C-alpha positions as CSV (number, residue, x, y, z in Angstrom):
1,M,0.0,0.0,0.0
2,N,1.2,3.5,-0.9
3,S,2.7,5.1,2.2
4,R,2.2,8.6,0.8
5,H,-1.5,8.2,1.4
6,Q,-3.5,7.9,4.6
7,S,-5.6,4.8,5.3
8,L,-9.3,5.2,4.7
9,W,-10.1,5.0,8.5
10,R,-7.5,7.6,9.3
11,W,-8.5,9.8,6.3
12,I,-12.2,9.9,7.5
13,C,-11.3,10.3,11.2
14,V,-8.9,13.2,10.6
15,R,-11.4,15.1,8.5
16,I,-14.3,14.6,10.9
17,L,-12.2,15.5,14.0
18,L,-10.8,18.6,12.2
19,L,-14.3,19.7,11.3
20,A,-15.7,19.0,14.7
21,I,-12.8,20.5,16.7
22,G,-12.5,23.4,14.3
23,S,-16.2,24.3,14.6
24,V,-16.2,24.1,18.4
25,C,-13.0,26.2,18.6
26,L,-14.5,28.8,16.2
27,I,-17.7,29.2,18.3
28,A,-15.7,29.3,21.5
29,L,-13.3,31.9,20.1
30,C,-16.2,34.1,18.9
31,M,-17.8,33.9,22.4
32,W,-14.6,34.6,24.1
33,S,-13.9,37.6,21.8
34,R,-17.4,39.0,22.4
35,F,-17.0,38.8,26.2
36,A,-13.4,40.2,26.1
37,L,-14.4,43.1,23.8
38,V,-17.5,44.0,26.0
39,E,-15.4,43.9,29.1
40,L,-12.7,46.1,27.6
41,L,-15.4,48.6,26.5
42,R,-17.2,48.7,29.9
43,V,-14.0,48.9,31.9
44,H,-12.8,51.7,29.7
45,E,-16.0,53.6,30.2
46,M,-15.9,53.4,34.0
47,P,-14.4,56.1,36.1
48,S,-10.9,55.3,37.3
49,S,-12.1,54.8,40.9
50,V,-14.9,52.4,39.9
51,S,-12.5,50.6,37.5
52,A,-10.0,50.1,40.3
53,E,-12.7,48.9,42.7
54,F,-14.1,46.5,40.1
55,K,-10.7,44.9,39.3
56,I,-10.3,44.1,43.0
57,L,-13.9,42.7,43.3
58,L,-13.4,40.8,40.0
59,L,-10.5,38.9,41.7
60,N,-12.3,38.5,45.0
61,P,-16.1,39.0,44.6
62,E,-16.9,37.5,48.0
63,I,-15.4,40.7,49.7
64,N,-18.6,42.6,48.8
65,P,-21.0,40.6,46.6
66,Q,-23.6,43.3,46.7
67,R,-21.3,46.0,45.4
68,F,-19.9,43.5,42.7
69,H,-23.4,42.8,41.3
70,Q,-24.3,46.5,41.6
71,I,-21.3,47.5,39.3
72,V,-22.1,44.6,36.8
73,D,-25.8,45.5,36.7
74,K,-25.0,49.2,36.1
75,W,-22.3,48.8,33.4
76,W,-23.3,45.4,31.7
77,G,-27.0,45.7,32.2
78,I,-29.6,44.2,34.6
79,R,-30.1,41.1,32.4
80,F,-26.4,40.3,31.9
81,S,-26.7,37.3,34.2
82,D,-30.1,36.2,33.0
83,P,-30.1,32.3,33.2
84,S,-33.0,31.8,30.8
85,I,-32.6,30.3,27.3
86,A,-33.7,33.6,25.9
87,S,-30.6,35.4,27.3
88,A,-28.2,37.3,25.1
89,D,-25.5,34.6,25.6
90,W,-27.7,31.8,24.2
91,I,-28.9,34.0,21.4
92,T,-25.3,34.7,20.5
93,V,-24.5,31.0,20.6
94,G,-27.4,30.3,18.2
95,I,-26.3,33.0,15.8
96,L,-22.8,31.7,15.8
97,V,-24.0,28.1,15.1
98,V,-26.2,29.3,12.2
99,V,-23.3,31.3,10.8
100,T,-20.8,28.4,11.3
101,I,-23.0,25.8,9.6
102,P,-22.3,27.0,6.0
103,F,-18.5,26.9,6.7
104,I,-18.8,23.4,8.1
105,V,-20.7,22.3,5.0
106,F,-18.3,24.0,2.7
107,F,-15.2,22.5,4.2
108,G,-16.8,19.2,4.7
109,L,-17.7,18.9,1.1
110,R,-14.3,20.2,0.1
111,S,-12.5,17.6,2.2
112,A,-14.7,14.8,0.9
113,L,-14.0,15.8,-2.8
114,P,-10.9,13.5,-3.3
115,L,-12.9,10.5,-2.1
116,S,-15.9,11.3,-4.3
117,L,-13.8,12.2,-7.3
118,Q,-11.8,9.0,-7.1
119,F,-15.0,6.9,-6.9
120,S,-16.4,8.9,-9.9
121,R,-13.3,8.2,-12.0
122,L,-13.4,4.5,-11.1
123,A,-17.1,4.3,-12.0
124,S,-16.6,6.1,-15.3
125,S,-13.7,3.8,-16.2
126,A,-15.7,0.7,-15.2
127,R,-18.5,1.8,-17.5
128,E,-16.0,2.1,-20.4
129,V,-14.6,-1.4,-19.6
130,A,-18.2,-2.8,-19.5
131,R,-18.6,-1.3,-23.0
132,G,-15.5,-3.3,-24.2
133,D,-12.9,-0.5,-24.0
134,F,-10.0,-2.2,-22.3
135,E,-7.6,0.7,-23.0
136,T,-9.2,3.0,-20.4
137,Q,-7.4,3.8,-17.2
138,A,-8.8,5.5,-14.0
139,A,-6.7,8.5,-13.1
140,L,-5.4,8.8,-9.5
141,V,-6.7,11.8,-7.4
142,K,-4.3,13.6,-5.2
143,G,-5.3,13.3,-1.5
144,A,-7.4,10.1,-1.9
145,P,-7.1,7.5,0.9
146,S,-4.5,4.7,0.5
147,E,-7.1,1.9,0.1
148,L,-8.8,3.7,-2.7
149,V,-5.5,4.5,-4.3
150,Q,-4.5,0.8,-4.1
151,F,-7.9,-0.2,-5.4
152,T,-7.5,2.2,-8.4
153,E,-4.0,0.9,-9.2
154,D,-5.3,-2.7,-9.0
155,F,-8.3,-1.8,-11.2
156,N,-5.9,-0.3,-13.8
157,T,-3.7,-3.4,-13.6
158,M,-6.8,-5.6,-14.1
159,V,-7.8,-3.6,-17.2
160,Q,-4.3,-3.9,-18.6
161,Q,-4.5,-7.7,-18.1
162,L,-7.9,-7.8,-19.8
163,S,-6.5,-5.8,-22.7
164,R,-3.6,-8.2,-23.0
165,Y,-6.0,-11.2,-22.8
166,E,-8.2,-9.7,-25.4
167,R,-5.3,-9.3,-27.8
168,E,-4.1,-12.8,-27.1
169,L,-7.6,-14.2,-27.5
170,H,-8.0,-12.4,-30.9
171,A,-4.6,-13.6,-32.0
172,S,-5.4,-17.1,-30.7
173,H,-8.7,-17.2,-32.6
174,V,-7.0,-16.1,-35.8
175,A,-4.3,-18.7,-35.4
176,M,-6.8,-21.4,-34.4
177,A,-8.9,-20.7,-37.5
178,H,-5.7,-21.0,-39.6
179,E,-4.6,-24.2,-38.0
180,L,-8.1,-25.8,-38.3
181,R,-8.5,-24.6,-41.9
182,S,-5.2,-26.1,-43.2
183,P,-5.9,-29.8,-42.7
184,L,-9.6,-29.3,-43.5
185,T,-8.8,-27.5,-46.7
186,A,-6.3,-30.2,-47.7
187,A,-8.8,-33.0,-47.0
188,M,-11.6,-31.3,-48.9
189,G,-9.3,-30.5,-51.8
190,R,-8.2,-34.1,-52.1
191,L,-11.8,-35.3,-51.9
192,Q,-13.0,-32.8,-54.4
193,G,-10.2,-33.9,-56.7
194,M,-11.5,-37.5,-56.4
195,I,-15.1,-36.4,-57.1
196,D,-14.0,-34.5,-60.2
197,G,-11.9,-37.4,-61.4
198,V,-8.6,-35.6,-61.0
199,F,-7.5,-38.3,-58.5
200,Q,-8.5,-41.9,-58.4
201,P,-10.2,-43.0,-55.2
202,E,-7.5,-45.5,-54.4
203,P,-6.1,-46.4,-50.9
204,R,-3.2,-44.0,-51.2
205,Q,-5.4,-41.0,-51.9
206,L,-7.8,-42.0,-49.1
207,E,-4.9,-42.4,-46.7
208,M,-3.8,-38.8,-47.5
209,V,-7.4,-37.6,-46.7
210,M,-7.4,-39.7,-43.5
211,K,-4.0,-38.3,-42.4
212,Q,-5.5,-34.7,-42.6
213,L,-8.6,-35.7,-40.7
214,V,-6.5,-37.4,-38.0
215,S,-4.4,-34.2,-37.8
216,L,-7.6,-32.2,-37.5
217,N,-9.0,-34.5,-34.8
218,R,-5.8,-34.3,-32.8
219,L,-5.9,-30.5,-33.0
220,I,-9.5,-30.4,-31.7
221,D,-8.6,-32.7,-28.8
222,E,-5.6,-30.5,-27.9
223,L,-7.8,-27.3,-28.0
224,H,-10.4,-29.1,-25.8
225,L,-7.7,-30.0,-23.3
226,L,-6.5,-26.4,-23.1
227,S,-10.1,-25.2,-22.7
228,L,-10.6,-27.5,-19.8
229,A,-7.3,-26.4,-18.2
230,D,-8.2,-22.7,-18.6
231,A,-11.6,-23.4,-16.9
232,G,-9.9,-25.4,-14.1
233,E,-11.9,-28.4,-15.1
234,L,-9.1,-30.7,-16.3
235,S,-9.7,-34.0,-14.7
236,L,-6.7,-35.6,-13.0
237,D,-6.4,-39.2,-11.7
238,I,-4.1,-38.7,-8.8
239,F,-2.2,-41.6,-7.1
240,E,1.4,-42.5,-6.2
241,W,3.8,-43.8,-8.8
242,D,7.5,-43.5,-9.7
243,L,8.7,-40.7,-11.9
244,A,11.7,-42.6,-13.2
245,E,9.7,-45.5,-14.3
246,L,7.2,-43.3,-16.2
247,L,10.1,-41.5,-17.9
248,Q,11.7,-44.8,-18.9
249,E,8.4,-46.1,-20.2
250,R,8.0,-43.0,-22.4
251,V,11.6,-43.3,-23.6
252,M,10.9,-46.9,-24.7
253,W,7.7,-45.8,-26.4
254,I,9.4,-43.0,-28.4
255,K,12.6,-45.0,-29.0
256,P,11.8,-46.0,-32.6
257,Q,11.4,-42.3,-33.6
258,A,14.6,-41.5,-31.7
259,E,16.5,-44.2,-33.6
260,T,15.2,-42.8,-36.9
261,T,16.6,-39.4,-36.1
262,G,19.8,-40.8,-34.6
263,M,19.1,-39.3,-31.1
264,V,20.0,-41.1,-27.9
265,I,17.7,-40.4,-24.9
266,A,19.0,-41.1,-21.4
267,V,17.2,-40.8,-18.0
268,H,19.3,-39.9,-15.0
269,A,17.2,-40.4,-11.8
270,P,17.6,-41.6,-8.2
271,A,16.5,-45.1,-7.4
272,K,13.3,-44.0,-5.7
273,C,11.2,-41.1,-7.1
274,R,7.8,-41.7,-5.6
275,F,5.4,-38.9,-6.7
276,K,1.6,-38.3,-6.4
277,G,0.1,-37.1,-9.7
278,D,-1.7,-38.2,-12.8
279,P,0.7,-40.4,-14.8
280,F,-1.3,-40.2,-18.0
281,R,-1.3,-36.4,-18.1
282,L,2.4,-36.1,-17.0
283,G,3.2,-38.8,-19.5
284,Q,1.8,-36.4,-22.1
285,V,4.1,-33.7,-20.9
286,F,7.2,-35.9,-21.1
287,T,6.2,-37.1,-24.6
288,I,5.7,-33.6,-25.8
289,L,9.1,-32.5,-24.6
290,M,10.8,-35.6,-26.1
291,E,9.1,-35.2,-29.4
292,N,10.1,-31.5,-29.5
293,A,13.7,-32.5,-29.0
294,L,13.4,-35.0,-31.8
295,R,12.0,-32.5,-34.2
296,Y,14.2,-29.5,-33.5
297,A,17.3,-30.7,-31.8
298,S,18.1,-34.1,-33.3
299,E,21.4,-32.8,-34.8
300,G,22.7,-32.6,-31.2
301,G,22.5,-36.4,-31.0
302,T,21.5,-36.7,-27.3
303,L,18.7,-35.8,-24.9
304,D,19.6,-36.1,-21.2
305,I,16.7,-36.2,-18.7
306,Y,17.7,-35.5,-15.1
307,V,15.4,-36.1,-12.1
308,E,16.4,-34.3,-8.9
309,R,14.7,-34.3,-5.5
310,L,15.0,-30.9,-4.0
311,T,14.0,-29.9,-0.4
312,D,10.3,-29.7,-1.1
313,A,10.0,-30.4,-4.8
314,Y,11.0,-32.6,-7.7
315,Q,12.9,-31.0,-10.6
316,I,13.0,-32.7,-14.0
317,S,15.4,-31.2,-16.6
318,F,15.3,-32.0,-20.4
319,C,18.7,-31.0,-21.8
320,D,19.4,-31.4,-25.6
321,K,22.5,-30.5,-27.6
322,G,20.7,-28.7,-30.4
323,K,21.0,-25.1,-31.6
324,G,18.7,-23.8,-28.9
325,V,16.3,-20.8,-29.6
326,S,16.6,-17.1,-29.6
327,E,16.4,-15.3,-26.3
328,A,13.5,-13.3,-27.6
329,F,11.5,-16.5,-28.3
330,I,11.9,-18.1,-24.9
331,P,9.2,-16.0,-23.1
332,L,6.8,-17.0,-26.0
333,M,7.6,-20.7,-26.1
334,F,4.6,-21.8,-24.1
335,E,2.0,-19.6,-25.7
336,R,-0.5,-21.2,-28.1
337,F,0.3,-21.6,-31.8
338,T,3.8,-20.2,-31.2
339,R,6.6,-21.6,-33.2
340,A,10.2,-20.6,-33.7
341,E,11.2,-19.7,-37.2
342,T,13.0,-23.0,-37.8
343,S,9.9,-24.9,-36.9
344,R,7.3,-23.3,-39.2
345,A,7.5,-25.8,-41.9
346,R,4.6,-28.2,-42.0
347,H,6.9,-31.3,-42.4
348,F,8.0,-30.9,-38.8
349,G,4.4,-31.9,-37.8
350,G,3.9,-29.5,-34.8
351,S,0.6,-27.8,-34.2
352,G,2.1,-25.1,-32.0
353,L,0.0,-26.3,-29.0
354,G,2.3,-28.9,-27.5
355,L,4.2,-26.7,-25.1
356,S,1.0,-24.9,-24.2
357,I,-0.5,-28.2,-23.2
358,A,2.6,-29.1,-21.2
359,R,2.4,-25.9,-19.3
360,A,-1.4,-26.4,-18.6
361,I,-0.8,-29.9,-17.2
362,C,2.1,-28.8,-15.1
363,E,0.2,-25.9,-13.6
364,S,-2.8,-28.2,-12.9
365,H,-0.4,-30.2,-10.7
366,G,0.7,-27.1,-8.9
367,G,4.0,-27.1,-10.8
368,R,5.7,-24.9,-13.4
369,I,7.7,-25.3,-16.5
370,M,10.6,-23.0,-17.7
371,A,13.0,-22.9,-20.6
372,Q,16.5,-21.5,-21.1
373,N,19.4,-21.8,-23.5
374,A,22.1,-24.0,-21.9
375,E,25.6,-22.5,-21.4
376,N,27.2,-25.3,-23.3
377,G,24.7,-25.1,-26.2
378,G,21.2,-26.6,-26.7
379,L,17.9,-26.0,-24.9
380,K,17.1,-26.8,-21.3
381,V,13.5,-27.2,-20.2
382,V,12.9,-27.5,-16.5
383,I,9.8,-28.8,-14.8
384,Q,9.3,-28.4,-11.0
385,F,6.6,-30.1,-9.0
386,P,5.9,-29.7,-5.3
387,D,6.7,-32.9,-3.4
388,K,3.4,-33.9,-1.9
389,E,5.1,-36.4,0.4
390,K,6.6,-33.5,2.4
C-alpha cells in the first residue's frame, strides 16, 4: 500500500475530527472575543475609581458581593446574568452556530472531494470497460485514501491484463482458424479432386485424406484439453507412482522415432522417485518435450533427462544439444500456436500447441515449466513439481 496516502479510516477520522474541533473552537473563540471586547469597553467607560474597585472585586467578589453585582448590573445591564434560554448569551451562541454551519458544510464537502472524485473516475472507467474499452485507465486523485489508491491501481492493472488477454484471444482465434483450416482444406481439396476425377479413389489417396482428418481431430482434442485447463476443469487421476519408471516407459515408447533421427535419450534419476500425480497427463508432458527435442534438436544427438529431488520439490530437466532458440523467443515458447522460425515448416508436424498443453498440465499439478538456453549449447527445459510427500 502506498505510504504517501492515509488509510481510509484515518482519512475519515482526521477530517471529521478537524471539522468538529474546528467548529467548536471557532464558536468558543467568537464567544470569548465577544466577552473580552465588551469587558474592555465597559472597563474603559468606567471612572478610574470604579474601575480600580471593580478589578479588586473581580478577583475576590466575596469581599462585597452586593457591590460587585451593583457594578455589573449598572455597566453590563440588569439582564447580563439572565439564566433563561432567551438570554443574550444563548442567542449569541445560536447565531454563531447558524453562521458556522455553511462553513462546516463547505469545508466538509471540500475535504470529501478527493474521495468522491476518485470513486467517480473509477465508476466512469468501469463503464468504459463494460462497453468493451480495455484501454481505459482510472486517473489517481491527489489526496485520496490509500485503500482507494490501491484499489484504483489494482483496477488499472486488471484492465491492462484484460486488454492483453483480449489481444491474445484475438490472435489465438486467428491462429486457431488458420490451424483448423489447413488440414480441413487439404482433405476437402483431395476429396473434391477424387469427385472431379482428378485423382483416383485408391487407398493411397484415401490415406492422404485420412491423415489430414487425424491431424484435425488431434488439434481439436488439444484445444479441448486447453479449454478444460483454462476453466480449471481438467480431470486428474491422482495416485502415487514412480517418476523414473514413467520416464523410462515414455523413452521406450518413443525409441523407434529416436533411432530414426539418430538421437539417444538417457534418463538420470535416483533409485526412488515416488510422486503423487496423474501419470497419464504427465506422460503427455514428457512425450511432448521428447518429441520437440526429436523435431528441433536431433542434430545434437542426445537428450539427457535429469530427475532431482529438492528440499520440497521434484525437478525434471530435459537437456538437448541442439541449436537452442533465440532469447526473444523463450518468453513466448509456451504460448498457443507459437513456433520458432525454424519450426514453421509443416513437415515438422507440430501444431504449436504442445508446449501450451505441457504448461497447462504442469500448472494443474501445482508445478511450473521453464526454458532457457544452456551455457554449453542446446535448450534446457525444466519442470518443477511440489513434493506432496513433504
